[in-house]
C-alpha positions, 0 to 999 in steps of 0.5 A: 778747714775754716782756721787753715785759711785765716793763717794761709790768709794770714801768711800772705797779706803784707801789711802795705806802705803807709801813703803818707809820708806821716801815718802811724801804726794804730791798735786794734784790740777788740774794735777798740783803738789804741791809738787816735791817728793823728796829723800835721797840720801842714804848714804854711810854704816857707819859700817862694819863687821870683817871676821876673819879666822884662821888656826888653829881653836881656836883663840881669837881675839882682837881689840885695846885690846878688846876679840872679841872672838875666831875663830871656832873649826869647819871653823875657821872663827869669825864675827865682827860686827859693826866696823865704818870705821877706823884704828883698831890694830888687835890681833890673839893668840893662845897659844903655838904658841903666837900671831900676831899683825895686824894693819888693817884699815876698809873702807867696809865689809872685809875678813882676813886670819891670820895663825900663825906657831911655833915658834922656 
């Protein structure tokens, strides 16, 4: 009876899918682990997000002379994702007010506030 129950449970139970994409199957024989479970080291992020908040709103944003968008009318924000860690040239332009050029170094997710005022 015991063997029949064990046989039925073995046939019913299927292995569950792994909860971690880097999990491995391990073999067990007589209580010894044949292959230890190794998890790869987590590496640092390869890209970051730059959030620009401008005053006044609706400024044009350029990174390395490539247009990336206009800051929002509602809150002056523009979110630029997927920037590699390095130094960029940021240009913020508003018609009638001019522009600001600034070197920025991206090493992590960054929020930058920029203000343009009338040139006298």
